[in-house]
mmCIF file of the N, C-alpha and C atoms, coordinates in Angstrom:
data_MODEL
# 
_entry.id   MODEL 
# 
loop_
_atom_site.group_PDB 
_atom_site.id 
_atom_site.type_symbol 
_atom_site.label_atom_id 
_atom_site.label_alt_id 
_atom_site.label_comp_id 
_atom_site.label_asym_id 
_atom_site.label_entity_id 
_atom_site.label_seq_id 
_atom_site.pdbx_PDB_ins_code 
_atom_site.Cartn_x 
_atom_site.Cartn_y 
_atom_site.Cartn_z 
_atom_site.occupancy 
_atom_site.B_iso_or_equiv 
_atom_site.pdbx_formal_charge 
_atom_site.auth_seq_id 
_atom_site.auth_comp_id 
_atom_site.auth_asym_id 
_atom_site.auth_atom_id 
_atom_site.pdbx_PDB_model_num 
ATOM 1   N N  . MET A 1 1  ? 55.908 -133.013 -190.503 1.00 0.00 ? 1  MET A N  1 
ATOM 2   C CA . MET A 1 1  ? 56.740 -132.556 -191.558 1.00 0.00 ? 1  MET A CA 1 
ATOM 3   C C  . MET A 1 1  ? 58.085 -133.236 -191.438 1.00 0.00 ? 1  MET A C  1 
ATOM 4   N N  . GLY A 1 2  ? 58.615 -133.604 -192.531 1.00 0.00 ? 2  GLY A N  1 
ATOM 5   C CA . GLY A 1 2  ? 59.909 -134.264 -192.540 1.00 0.00 ? 2  GLY A CA 1 
ATOM 6   C C  . GLY A 1 2  ? 61.029 -133.270 -192.733 1.00 0.00 ? 2  GLY A C  1 
ATOM 7   N N  . SER A 1 3  ? 62.212 -133.743 -192.576 1.00 0.00 ? 3  SER A N  1 
ATOM 8   C CA . SER A 1 3  ? 63.366 -132.888 -192.815 1.00 0.00 ? 3  SER A CA 1 
ATOM 9   C C  . SER A 1 3  ? 64.222 -133.545 -193.878 1.00 0.00 ? 3  SER A C  1 
ATOM 10  N N  . VAL A 1 4  ? 65.197 -132.826 -194.345 1.00 0.00 ? 4  VAL A N  1 
ATOM 11  C CA . VAL A 1 4  ? 66.052 -133.330 -195.407 1.00 0.00 ? 4  VAL A CA 1 
ATOM 12  C C  . VAL A 1 4  ? 66.939 -134.455 -194.880 1.00 0.00 ? 4  VAL A C  1 
ATOM 13  N N  . PHE A 1 5  ? 67.439 -134.276 -193.684 1.00 0.00 ? 5  PHE A N  1 
ATOM 14  C CA . PHE A 1 5  ? 68.325 -135.284 -193.102 1.00 0.00 ? 5  PHE A CA 1 
ATOM 15  C C  . PHE A 1 5  ? 67.606 -135.999 -191.964 1.00 0.00 ? 5  PHE A C  1 
ATOM 16  N N  . SER A 1 6  ? 67.864 -137.277 -191.825 1.00 0.00 ? 6  SER A N  1 
ATOM 17  C CA . SER A 1 6  ? 67.272 -138.017 -190.713 1.00 0.00 ? 6  SER A CA 1 
ATOM 18  C C  . SER A 1 6  ? 68.270 -138.074 -189.555 1.00 0.00 ? 6  SER A C  1 
ATOM 19  N N  . ALA A 1 7  ? 67.753 -138.253 -188.365 1.00 0.00 ? 7  ALA A N  1 
ATOM 20  C CA . ALA A 1 7  ? 68.600 -138.325 -187.174 1.00 0.00 ? 7  ALA A CA 1 
ATOM 21  C C  . ALA A 1 7  ? 69.391 -139.629 -187.196 1.00 0.00 ? 7  ALA A C  1 
ATOM 22  N N  . PRO A 1 8  ? 70.626 -139.606 -186.732 1.00 0.00 ? 8  PRO A N  1 
ATOM 23  C CA . PRO A 1 8  ? 71.414 -140.836 -186.724 1.00 0.00 ? 8  PRO A CA 1 
ATOM 24  C C  . PRO A 1 8  ? 70.836 -141.835 -185.727 1.00 0.00 ? 8  PRO A C  1 
ATOM 25  N N  . LYS A 1 9  ? 70.926 -143.083 -186.068 1.00 0.00 ? 9  LYS A N  1 
ATOM 26  C CA . LYS A 1 9  ? 70.436 -144.141 -185.195 1.00 0.00 ? 9  LYS A CA 1 
ATOM 27  C C  . LYS A 1 9  ? 71.433 -144.343 -184.054 1.00 0.00 ? 9  LYS A C  1 
ATOM 28  N N  . PRO A 1 10 ? 70.958 -144.530 -182.829 1.00 0.00 ? 10 PRO A N  1 
ATOM 29  C CA . PRO A 1 10 ? 71.878 -144.754 -181.715 1.00 0.00 ? 10 PRO A CA 1 
ATOM 30  C C  . PRO A 1 10 ? 72.526 -146.134 -181.829 1.00 0.00 ? 10 PRO A C  1 
ATOM 31  N N  . VAL A 1 11 ? 73.795 -146.177 -181.481 1.00 0.00 ? 11 VAL A N  1 
ATOM 32  C CA . VAL A 1 11 ? 74.538 -147.432 -181.528 1.00 0.00 ? 11 VAL A CA 1 
ATOM 33  C C  . VAL A 1 11 ? 74.389 -148.118 -180.179 1.00 0.00 ? 11 VAL A C  1 
ATOM 34  N N  . VAL A 1 12 ? 73.891 -149.337 -180.187 1.00 0.00 ? 12 VAL A N  1 
ATOM 35  C CA . VAL A 1 12 ? 73.700 -150.088 -178.954 1.00 0.00 ? 12 VAL A CA 1 
ATOM 36  C C  . VAL A 1 12 ? 74.855 -151.058 -178.797 1.00 0.00 ? 12 VAL A C  1 
ATOM 37  N N  . VAL A 1 13 ? 75.589 -150.889 -177.708 1.00 0.00 ? 13 VAL A N  1 
ATOM 38  C CA . VAL A 1 13 ? 76.710 -151.779 -177.424 1.00 0.00 ? 13 VAL A CA 1 
ATOM 39  C C  . VAL A 1 13 ? 76.342 -152.572 -176.187 1.00 0.00 ? 13 VAL A C  1 
ATOM 40  N N  . SER A 1 14 ? 76.238 -153.860 -176.351 1.00 0.00 ? 14 SER A N  1 
ATOM 41  C CA . SER A 1 14 ? 75.890 -154.688 -175.200 1.00 0.00 ? 14 SER A CA 1 
ATOM 42  C C  . SER A 1 14 ? 77.168 -155.150 -174.513 1.00 0.00 ? 14 SER A C  1 
ATOM 43  N N  . THR A 1 15 ? 77.148 -155.060 -173.202 1.00 0.00 ? 15 THR A N  1 
ATOM 44  C CA . THR A 1 15 ? 78.290 -155.532 -172.428 1.00 0.00 ? 15 THR A CA 1 
ATOM 45  C C  . THR A 1 15 ? 77.981 -156.931 -171.932 1.00 0.00 ? 15 THR A C  1 
ATOM 46  N N  . PRO A 1 16 ? 78.944 -157.806 -171.969 1.00 0.00 ? 16 PRO A N  1 
ATOM 47  C CA . PRO A 1 16 ? 78.683 -159.159 -171.490 1.00 0.00 ? 16 PRO A CA 1 
ATOM 48  C C  . PRO A 1 16 ? 78.472 -159.157 -169.978 1.00 0.00 ? 16 PRO A C  1 
ATOM 49  N N  . ALA A 1 17 ? 77.473 -159.870 -169.560 1.00 0.00 ? 17 ALA A N  1 
ATOM 50  C CA . ALA A 1 17 ? 77.179 -159.949 -168.134 1.00 0.00 ? 17 ALA A CA 1 
ATOM 51  C C  . ALA A 1 17 ? 78.171 -160.889 -167.470 1.00 0.00 ? 17 ALA A C  1 
ATOM 52  N N  . GLN A 1 18 ? 78.833 -160.368 -166.454 1.00 0.00 ? 18 GLN A N  1 
ATOM 53  C CA . GLN A 1 18 ? 79.795 -161.182 -165.731 1.00 0.00 ? 18 GLN A CA 1 
ATOM 54  C C  . GLN A 1 18 ? 79.203 -161.534 -164.379 1.00 0.00 ? 18 GLN A C  1 
ATOM 55  N N  . THR A 1 19 ? 79.210 -162.784 -164.076 1.00 0.00 ? 19 THR A N  1 
ATOM 56  C CA . THR A 1 19 ? 78.729 -163.220 -162.776 1.00 0.00 ? 19 THR A CA 1 
ATOM 57  C C  . THR A 1 19 ? 79.928 -163.580 -161.922 1.00 0.00 ? 19 THR A C  1 
ATOM 58  N N  . ILE A 1 20 ? 79.934 -163.040 -160.736 1.00 0.00 ? 20 ILE A N  1 
ATOM 59  C CA . ILE A 1 20 ? 81.014 -163.320 -159.804 1.00 0.00 ? 20 ILE A CA 1 
ATOM 60  C C  . ILE A 1 20 ? 80.457 -164.250 -158.741 1.00 0.00 ? 20 ILE A C  1 
ATOM 61  N N  . ALA A 1 21 ? 81.066 -165.396 -158.648 1.00 0.00 ? 21 ALA A N  1 
ATOM 62  C CA . ALA A 1 21 ? 80.610 -166.375 -157.674 1.00 0.00 ? 21 ALA A CA 1 
ATOM 63  C C  . ALA A 1 21 ? 81.226 -166.054 -156.318 1.00 0.00 ? 21 ALA A C  1 
ATOM 64  N N  . THR A 1 22 ? 80.359 -165.740 -155.356 1.00 0.00 ? 22 THR A N  1 
ATOM 65  C CA . THR A 1 22 ? 80.837 -165.508 -154.001 1.00 0.00 ? 22 THR A CA 1 
ATOM 66  C C  . THR A 1 22 ? 80.564 -166.768 -153.198 1.00 0.00 ? 22 THR A C  1 
ATOM 67  N N  . PRO A 1 23 ? 81.514 -167.178 -152.416 1.00 0.00 ? 23 PRO A N  1 
ATOM 68  C CA . PRO A 1 23 ? 81.291 -168.392 -151.637 1.00 0.00 ? 23 PRO A CA 1 
ATOM 69  C C  . PRO A 1 23 ? 80.206 -168.157 -150.588 1.00 0.00 ? 23 PRO A C  1 
ATOM 70  N N  . ALA A 1 24 ? 79.321 -169.097 -150.471 1.00 0.00 ? 24 ALA A N  1 
ATOM 71  C CA . ALA A 1 24 ? 78.249 -169.000 -149.490 1.00 0.00 ? 24 ALA A CA 1 
ATOM 72  C C  . ALA A 1 24 ? 78.843 -169.171 -148.094 1.00 0.00 ? 24 ALA A C  1 
ATOM 73  N N  . PRO A 1 25 ? 78.388 -168.365 -147.138 1.00 0.00 ? 25 PRO A N  1 
ATOM 74  C CA . PRO A 1 25 ? 78.934 -168.495 -145.790 1.00 0.00 ? 25 PRO A CA 1 
ATOM 75  C C  . PRO A 1 25 ? 78.525 -169.831 -145.179 1.00 0.00 ? 25 PRO A C  1 
ATOM 76  N N  . THR A 1 26 ? 79.437 -170.391 -144.444 1.00 0.00 ? 26 THR A N  1 
ATOM 77  C CA . THR A 1 26 ? 79.143 -171.665 -143.795 1.00 0.00 ? 26 THR A CA 1 
ATOM 78  C C  . THR A 1 26 ? 78.225 -171.411 -142.612 1.00 0.00 ? 26 THR A C  1 
ATOM 79  N N  . GLY A 1 27 ? 77.764 -172.468 -142.015 1.00 0.00 ? 27 GLY A N  1 
ATOM 80  C CA . GLY A 1 27 ? 76.862 -172.347 -140.871 1.00 0.00 ? 27 GLY A CA 1 
ATOM 81  C C  . GLY A 1 27 ? 77.502 -171.611 -139.713 1.00 0.00 ? 27 GLY A C  1 
ATOM 82  N N  . ASP A 1 28 ? 78.789 -171.881 -139.468 1.00 0.00 ? 28 ASP A N  1 
ATOM 83  C CA . ASP A 1 28 ? 79.481 -171.221 -138.361 1.00 0.00 ? 28 ASP A CA 1 
ATOM 84  C C  . ASP A 1 28 ? 79.639 -169.728 -138.627 1.00 0.00 ? 28 ASP A C  1 
ATOM 85  N N  . GLU A 1 29 ? 79.991 -169.367 -139.868 1.00 0.00 ? 29 GLU A N  1 
ATOM 86  C CA . GLU A 1 29 ? 80.170 -167.957 -140.204 1.00 0.00 ? 29 GLU A CA 1 
ATOM 87  C C  . GLU A 1 29 ? 78.841 -167.211 -140.138 1.00 0.00 ? 29 GLU A C  1 
ATOM 88  N N  . ALA A 1 30 ? 77.777 -167.834 -140.615 1.00 0.00 ? 30 ALA A N  1 
ATOM 89  C CA . ALA A 1 30 ? 76.466 -167.198 -140.588 1.00 0.00 ? 30 ALA A CA 1 
ATOM 90  C C  . ALA A 1 30 ? 75.993 -167.017 -139.148 1.00 0.00 ? 30 ALA A C  1 
ATOM 91  N N  . ALA A 1 31 ? 76.220 -168.010 -138.317 1.00 0.00 ? 31 ALA A N  1 
ATOM 92  C CA . ALA A 1 31 ? 75.821 -167.916 -136.917 1.00 0.00 ? 31 ALA A CA 1 
ATOM 93  C C  . ALA A 1 31 ? 76.629 -166.838 -136.204 1.00 0.00 ? 31 ALA A C  1 
ATOM 94  N N  . SER A 1 32 ? 77.912 -166.751 -136.515 1.00 0.00 ? 32 SER A N  1 
ATOM 95  C CA . SER A 1 32 ? 78.763 -165.737 -135.899 1.00 0.00 ? 32 SER A CA 1 
ATOM 96  C C  . SER A 1 32 ? 78.312 -164.338 -136.307 1.00 0.00 ? 32 SER A C  1 
ATOM 97  N N  . ALA A 1 33 ? 77.982 -164.156 -137.580 1.00 0.00 ? 33 ALA A N  1 
ATOM 98  C CA . ALA A 1 33 ? 77.513 -162.855 -138.055 1.00 0.00 ? 33 ALA A CA 1 
ATOM 99  C C  . ALA A 1 33 ? 76.176 -162.492 -137.408 1.00 0.00 ? 33 ALA A C  1 
ATOM 100 N N  . ALA A 1 34 ? 75.286 -163.460 -137.274 1.00 0.00 ? 34 ALA A N  1 
ATOM 101 C CA . ALA A 1 34 ? 73.993 -163.209 -136.643 1.00 0.00 ? 34 ALA A CA 1 
ATOM 102 C C  . ALA A 1 34 ? 74.176 -162.849 -135.175 1.00 0.00 ? 34 ALA A C  1 
ATOM 103 N N  . ARG A 1 35 ? 75.087 -163.531 -134.502 1.00 0.00 ? 35 ARG A N  1 
ATOM 104 C CA . ARG A 1 35 ? 75.367 -163.242 -133.099 1.00 0.00 ? 35 ARG A CA 1 
ATOM 105 C C  . ARG A 1 35 ? 75.924 -161.825 -132.929 1.00 0.00 ? 35 ARG A C  1 
ATOM 106 N N  . THR A 1 36 ? 76.837 -161.448 -133.811 1.00 0.00 ? 36 THR A N  1 
ATOM 107 C CA . THR A 1 36 ? 77.436 -160.115 -133.748 1.00 0.00 ? 36 THR A CA 1 
ATOM 108 C C  . THR A 1 36 ? 76.381 -159.038 -133.987 1.00 0.00 ? 36 THR A C  1 
ATOM 109 N N  . ASP A 1 37 ? 75.516 -159.241 -134.975 1.00 0.00 ? 37 ASP A N  1 
ATOM 110 C CA . ASP A 1 37 ? 74.450 -158.277 -135.246 1.00 0.00 ? 37 ASP A CA 1 
ATOM 111 C C  . ASP A 1 37 ? 73.490 -158.171 -134.066 1.00 0.00 ? 37 ASP A C  1 
ATOM 112 N N  . ASN A 1 38 ? 73.159 -159.291 -133.470 1.00 0.00 ? 38 ASN A N  1 
ATOM 113 C CA . ASN A 1 38 ? 72.245 -159.311 -132.336 1.00 0.00 ? 38 ASN A CA 1 
ATOM 114 C C  . ASN A 1 38 ? 72.858 -158.582 -131.146 1.00 0.00 ? 38 ASN A C  1 
ATOM 115 N N  . GLN A 1 39 ? 74.140 -158.798 -130.893 1.00 0.00 ? 39 GLN A N  1 
ATOM 116 C CA . GLN A 1 39 ? 74.805 -158.126 -129.780 1.00 0.00 ? 39 GLN A CA 1 
ATOM 117 C C  . GLN A 1 39 ? 74.848 -156.619 -130.003 1.00 0.00 ? 39 GLN A C  1 
ATOM 118 N N  . ALA A 1 40 ? 75.115 -156.198 -131.230 1.00 0.00 ? 40 ALA A N  1 
ATOM 119 C CA . ALA A 1 40 ? 75.152 -154.769 -131.531 1.00 0.00 ? 40 ALA A CA 1 
ATOM 120 C C  . ALA A 1 40 ? 73.772 -154.142 -131.354 1.00 0.00 ? 40 ALA A C  1 
ATOM 121 N N  . ARG A 1 41 ? 72.733 -154.850 -131.767 1.00 0.00 ? 41 ARG A N  1 
ATOM 122 C CA . ARG A 1 41 ? 71.369 -154.343 -131.619 1.00 0.00 ? 41 ARG A CA 1 
ATOM 123 C C  . ARG A 1 41 ? 70.986 -154.244 -130.151 1.00 0.00 ? 41 ARG A C  1 
ATOM 124 N N  . LEU A 1 42 ? 71.346 -155.259 -129.361 1.00 0.00 ? 42 LEU A N  1 
ATOM 125 C CA . LEU A 1 42 ? 71.029 -155.230 -127.943 1.00 0.00 ? 42 LEU A CA 1 
ATOM 126 C C  . LEU A 1 42 ? 71.829 -154.155 -127.217 1.00 0.00 ? 42 LEU A C  1 
ATOM 127 N N  . ARG A 1 43 ? 73.038 -153.894 -127.666 1.00 0.00 ? 43 ARG A N  1 
ATOM 128 C CA . ARG A 1 43 ? 73.871 -152.873 -127.044 1.00 0.00 ? 43 ARG A CA 1 
ATOM 129 C C  . ARG A 1 43 ? 73.257 -151.492 -127.246 1.00 0.00 ? 43 ARG A C  1 
ATOM 130 N N  . ARG A 1 44 ? 72.669 -151.278 -128.422 1.00 0.00 ? 44 ARG A N  1 
ATOM 131 C CA . ARG A 1 44 ? 72.002 -149.999 -128.666 1.00 0.00 ? 44 ARG A CA 1 
ATOM 132 C C  . ARG A 1 44 ? 70.760 -149.891 -127.800 1.00 0.00 ? 44 ARG A C  1 
ATOM 133 N N  . GLY A 1 45 ? 69.965 -150.945 -127.766 1.00 0.00 ? 45 GLY A N  1 
ATOM 134 C CA . GLY A 1 45 ? 68.793 -151.021 -126.909 1.00 0.00 ? 45 GLY A CA 1 
ATOM 135 C C  . GLY A 1 45 ? 67.878 -149.823 -127.001 1.00 0.00 ? 45 GLY A C  1 
ATOM 136 N N  . LEU A 1 46 ? 67.483 -149.342 -125.848 1.00 0.00 ? 46 LEU A N  1 
ATOM 137 C CA . LEU A 1 46 ? 66.552 -148.231 -125.750 1.00 0.00 ? 46 LEU A CA 1 
ATOM 138 C C  . LEU A 1 46 ? 67.207 -146.920 -126.156 1.00 0.00 ? 46 LEU A C  1 
ATOM 139 N N  . GLN A 1 47 ? 68.527 -146.833 -126.071 1.00 0.00 ? 47 GLN A N  1 
ATOM 140 C CA . GLN A 1 47 ? 69.225 -145.596 -126.409 1.00 0.00 ? 47 GLN A CA 1 
ATOM 141 C C  . GLN A 1 47 ? 68.988 -145.194 -127.858 1.00 0.00 ? 47 GLN A C  1 
ATOM 142 N N  . GLY A 1 48 ? 68.780 -146.160 -128.740 1.00 0.00 ? 48 GLY A N  1 
ATOM 143 C CA . GLY A 1 48 ? 68.563 -145.842 -130.140 1.00 0.00 ? 48 GLY A CA 1 
ATOM 144 C C  . GLY A 1 48 ? 67.210 -145.218 -130.418 1.00 0.00 ? 48 GLY A C  1 
ATOM 145 N N  . THR A 1 49 ? 66.258 -145.369 -129.490 1.00 0.00 ? 49 THR A N  1 
ATOM 146 C CA . THR A 1 49 ? 64.917 -144.855 -129.733 1.00 0.00 ? 49 THR A CA 1 
ATOM 147 C C  . THR A 1 49 ? 64.665 -143.524 -129.039 1.00 0.00 ? 49 THR A C  1 
ATOM 148 N N  . ILE A 1 50 ? 65.548 -143.098 -128.158 1.00 0.00 ? 50 ILE A N  1 
ATOM 149 C CA . ILE A 1 50 ? 65.348 -141.846 -127.433 1.00 0.00 ? 50 ILE A CA 1 
ATOM 150 C C  . ILE A 1 50 ? 65.768 -140.684 -128.323 1.00 0.00 ? 50 ILE A C  1 
ATOM 151 N N  . ALA A 1 51 ? 64.859 -139.737 -128.539 1.00 0.00 ? 51 ALA A N  1 
ATOM 152 C CA . ALA A 1 51 ? 65.142 -138.608 -129.415 1.00 0.00 ? 51 ALA A CA 1 
ATOM 153 C C  . ALA A 1 51 ? 65.643 -137.394 -128.642 1.00 0.00 ? 51 ALA A C  1 
ATOM 154 N N  . THR A 1 52 ? 65.564 -137.425 -127.314 1.00 0.00 ? 52 THR A N  1 
ATOM 155 C CA . THR A 1 52 ? 66.064 -136.324 -126.502 1.00 0.00 ? 52 THR A CA 1 
ATOM 156 C C  . THR A 1 52 ? 67.252 -136.808 -125.698 1.00 0.00 ? 52 THR A C  1 
ATOM 157 N N  . SER A 1 53 ? 67.793 -135.941 -124.868 1.00 0.00 ? 53 SER A N  1 
ATOM 158 C CA . SER A 1 53 ? 68.919 -136.346 -124.033 1.00 0.00 ? 53 SER A CA 1 
ATOM 159 C C  . SER A 1 53 ? 68.409 -137.209 -122.882 1.00 0.00 ? 53 SER A C  1 
ATOM 160 N N  . GLU A 1 54 ? 69.334 -137.753 -122.104 1.00 0.00 ? 54 GLU A N  1 
ATOM 161 C CA . GLU A 1 54 ? 68.936 -138.599 -120.979 1.00 0.00 ? 54 GLU A CA 1 
ATOM 162 C C  . GLU A 1 54 ? 68.206 -137.788 -119.920 1.00 0.00 ? 54 GLU A C  1 
ATOM 163 N N  . ARG A 1 55 ? 68.486 -136.485 -119.855 1.00 0.00 ? 55 ARG A N  1 
ATOM 164 C CA . ARG A 1 55 ? 67.871 -135.629 -118.845 1.00 0.00 ? 55 ARG A CA 1 
ATOM 165 C C  . ARG A 1 55 ? 66.520 -135.100 -119.296 1.00 0.00 ? 55 ARG A C  1 
ATOM 166 N N  . GLY A 1 56 ? 66.102 -135.403 -120.498 1.00 0.00 ? 56 GLY A N  1 
ATOM 167 C CA . GLY A 1 56 ? 64.807 -134.966 -120.987 1.00 0.00 ? 56 GLY A CA 1 
ATOM 168 C C  . GLY A 1 56 ? 64.880 -133.624 -121.679 1.00 0.00 ? 56 GLY A C  1 
ATOM 169 N N  . VAL A 1 57 ? 63.746 -132.969 -121.781 1.00 0.00 ? 57 VAL A N  1 
ATOM 170 C CA . VAL A 1 57 ? 63.682 -131.666 -122.431 1.00 0.00 ? 57 VAL A CA 1 
ATOM 171 C C  . VAL A 1 57 ? 64.292 -130.646 -121.479 1.00 0.00 ? 57 VAL A C  1 
ATOM 172 N N  . LEU A 1 58 ? 65.263 -129.886 -121.955 1.00 0.00 ? 58 LEU A N  1 
ATOM 173 C CA . LEU A 1 58 ? 65.993 -128.976 -121.085 1.00 0.00 ? 58 LEU A CA 1 
ATOM 174 C C  . LEU A 1 58 ? 65.385 -127.581 -121.034 1.00 0.00 ? 58 LEU A C  1 
ATOM 175 N N  . ALA A 1 59 ? 64.688 -127.167 -122.053 1.00 0.00 ? 59 ALA A N  1 
ATOM 176 C CA . ALA A 1 59 ? 64.104 -125.830 -122.073 1.00 0.00 ? 59 ALA A CA 1 
ATOM 177 C C  . ALA A 1 59 ? 62.586 -125.942 -122.172 1.00 0.00 ? 59 ALA A C  1 
ATOM 178 N N  . ALA A 1 60 ? 61.904 -125.043 -121.445 1.00 0.00 ? 60 ALA A N  1 
ATOM 179 C CA . ALA A 1 60 ? 60.444 -125.044 -121.498 1.00 0.00 ? 60 ALA A CA 1 
ATOM 180 C C  . ALA A 1 60 ? 59.978 -124.464 -122.828 1.00 0.00 ? 60 ALA A C  1 
ATOM 181 N N  . ALA A 1 61 ? 58.795 -124.839 -123.229 1.00 0.00 ? 61 ALA A N  1 
ATOM 182 C CA . ALA A 1 61 ? 58.234 -124.327 -124.475 1.00 0.00 ? 61 ALA A CA 1 
ATOM 183 C C  . ALA A 1 61 ? 57.915 -122.847 -124.304 1.00 0.00 ? 61 ALA A C  1 
ATOM 184 N N  . PRO A 1 62 ? 58.148 -122.043 -125.321 1.00 0.00 ? 62 PRO A N  1 
ATOM 185 C CA . PRO A 1 62 ? 57.863 -120.609 -125.193 1.00 0.00 ? 62 PRO A CA 1 
ATOM 186 C C  . PRO A 1 62 ? 56.361 -120.371 -125.048 1.00 0.00 ? 62 PRO A C  1 
ATOM 187 N N  . ALA A 1 63 ? 56.006 -119.493 -124.114 1.00 0.00 ? 63 ALA A N  1 
ATOM 188 C CA . ALA A 1 63 ? 54.599 -119.180 -123.863 1.00 0.00 ? 63 ALA A CA 1 
ATOM 189 C C  . ALA A 1 63 ? 54.225 -117.939 -124.661 1.00 0.00 ? 63 ALA A C  1 
ATOM 190 N N  . VAL A 1 64 ? 53.986 -118.101 -125.929 1.00 0.00 ? 64 VAL A N  1 
ATOM 191 C CA . VAL A 1 64 ? 53.647 -116.991 -126.806 1.00 0.00 ? 64 VAL A CA 1 
ATOM 192 C C  . VAL A 1 64 ? 52.154 -117.057 -127.095 1.00 0.00 ? 64 VAL A C  1 
ATOM 193 N N  . SER A 1 65 ? 51.528 -115.894 -127.109 1.00 0.00 ? 65 SER A N  1 
ATOM 194 C CA . SER A 1 65 ? 50.112 -115.902 -127.450 1.00 0.00 ? 65 SER A CA 1 
ATOM 195 C C  . SER A 1 65 ? 49.976 -116.076 -128.958 1.00 0.00 ? 65 SER A C  1 
ATOM 196 N N  . ARG A 1 66 ? 49.070 -116.898 -129.334 1.00 0.00 ? 66 ARG A N  1 
ATOM 197 C CA . ARG A 1 66 ? 48.874 -117.180 -130.751 1.00 0.00 ? 66 ARG A CA 1 
ATOM 198 C C  . ARG A 1 66 ? 47.543 -116.611 -131.210 1.00 0.00 ? 66 ARG A C  1 
ATOM 199 N N  . LYS A 1 67 ? 47.422 -116.469 -132.485 1.00 0.00 ? 67 LYS A N  1 
ATOM 200 C CA . LYS A 1 67 ? 46.172 -115.989 -133.059 1.00 0.00 ? 67 LYS A CA 1 
ATOM 201 C C  . LYS A 1 67 ? 45.100 -117.057 -132.867 1.00 0.00 ? 67 LYS A C  1 
ATOM 202 N N  . THR A 1 68 ? 43.923 -116.620 -132.492 1.00 0.00 ? 68 THR A N  1 
ATOM 203 C CA . THR A 1 68 ? 42.821 -117.565 -132.364 1.00 0.00 ? 68 THR A CA 1 
ATOM 204 C C  . THR A 1 68 ? 41.803 -117.392 -133.483 1.00 0.00 ? 68 THR A C  1 
ATOM 205 N N  . LEU A 1 69 ? 41.731 -116.192 -134.042 1.00 0.00 ? 69 LEU A N  1 
ATOM 206 C CA . LEU A 1 69 ? 40.806 -115.935 -135.135 1.00 0.00 ? 69 LEU A CA 1 
ATOM 207 C C  . LEU A 1 69 ? 41.566 -115.385 -136.326 1.00 0.00 ? 69 LEU A C  1 
ATOM 208 N N  . LEU A 1 70 ? 41.012 -115.581 -137.484 1.00 0.00 ? 70 LEU A N  1 
ATOM 209 C CA . LEU A 1 70 ? 41.622 -115.069 -138.697 1.00 0.00 ? 70 LEU A CA 1 
ATOM 210 C C  . LEU A 1 70 ? 41.559 -113.549 -138.694 1.00 0.00 ? 70 LEU A C  1 
ATOM 211 N N  . GLY A 1 71 ? 42.655 -112.896 -138.923 1.00 0.00 ? 71 GLY A N  1 
ATOM 212 C CA . GLY A 1 71 ? 42.692 -111.447 -138.965 1.00 0.00 ? 71 GLY A CA 1 
ATOM 213 C C  . GLY A 1 71 ? 43.188 -110.807 -137.688 1.00 0.00 ? 71 GLY A C  1 
ATOM 214 N N  . GLU A 1 72 ? 43.435 -111.537 -136.661 1.00 0.00 ? 72 GLU A N  1 
ATOM 215 C CA . GLU A 1 72 ? 43.948 -110.959 -135.414 1.00 0.00 ? 72 GLU A CA 1 
ATOM 216 C C  . GLU A 1 72 ? 45.417 -110.716 -135.506 1.00 0.00 ? 72 GLU A C  1 
# 
């Protein structure tokens, strides 16, 4: 079913695309950045993968009896 008035058409405004030229890093700058990233990664080392403290788990797991059958 139609209506008496039609919906207004949306106005499309295009924005001009601006490209910003960033200077490409030279070989020395790229090597320096790679060296810095590598040193930071090595400094983290194994410490970044440990999810507990250095002393391990500090509290024992609670020894609670659990249900073994449905309805218990």
